[in-house]
C-alpha positions, 0 to 999 in steps of 0.5 A: 063502213065508210067513215066520213071526213070534215074539212078542217074549216068545219071543225074550226066553225065547230070550236068557234060556235062553242066558244060563242056560246060559252061567251054568250051564256057567261054574259046571260049569267051577268044580265040574269043578276037582278039590281033588287039584291043591291041594297043600302046598308044597315047596321045589322049588316057589319057581322057580315061585311066582316066576314067578306072583308075577312074572307078576302083579305083586304084588311083587318075586319075589325077597321069596319068598327069605326069606318062602317056606318050605316045609312041613316035618314040624314038628308045631308048624308052624301056617303054610302054603304051598299050590300049585295044581299042574295038571301044574305050579303055576299058583297059590301060597297062604300063610296064618297065624296072627294072632300076639296073636289067638286064632282068627284067621288071615290070608291073606298071599298068594294069587296065581293066573297071569293065564293060568289066571285066571278059571277058579275055582282063586282060589275053590277055593283061597279054599274050601279054605283056609276048611275047612282052617282051620274043621276047625281050630277057625278062627274068622276069616279076614283077607286084605289087599289094595291099595286101588288101581284095579290091585286092584278086580277083586281087592277084587271076588273077595274080596266075591263069596266072602263077604267084608266089608271091615273096615278101610282103612289110608290110604298103607299100601303107599306113597303113594296106596296103602291096605291093605284088610282084609277079614273072614269068619267061618268 
């Protein structure tokens, strides 16, 4: 029996093809997410929003009791809450204009349940927020996050989406916990 030997370049090509297919499949999964899953939050989302906050451990979820405000029919209301609903809420977003700036908004909260992270939901929500704000004539979106090692992945997420780190406020959230501000022109 004669065994066939492959040239090293052929083996490299095969490995590259497998990597390329894997990358394409992961991008396809992101592209197949549906914007119809993103909707304005309602007061009935508060319990689910608290569960998401508890799961990601951003802050004590009871703070949402005074912060969470469901969208209303008030045309003067500019801030908004969004929910990514996949049969049940799996992510929430809160975004509001900077009060003393023209055309600058701040994404004050984004949280995706850990069981649904790395599926492209966060990127899809960010894209939706950016498109919504851009259509309103907003120029700049700011995002603030922690400077601790626990948030390295979060900071990488914003960088991947084209945000640049603009500021660091030392010990803002607590001893050893800096606030990092990211910026993106819309």
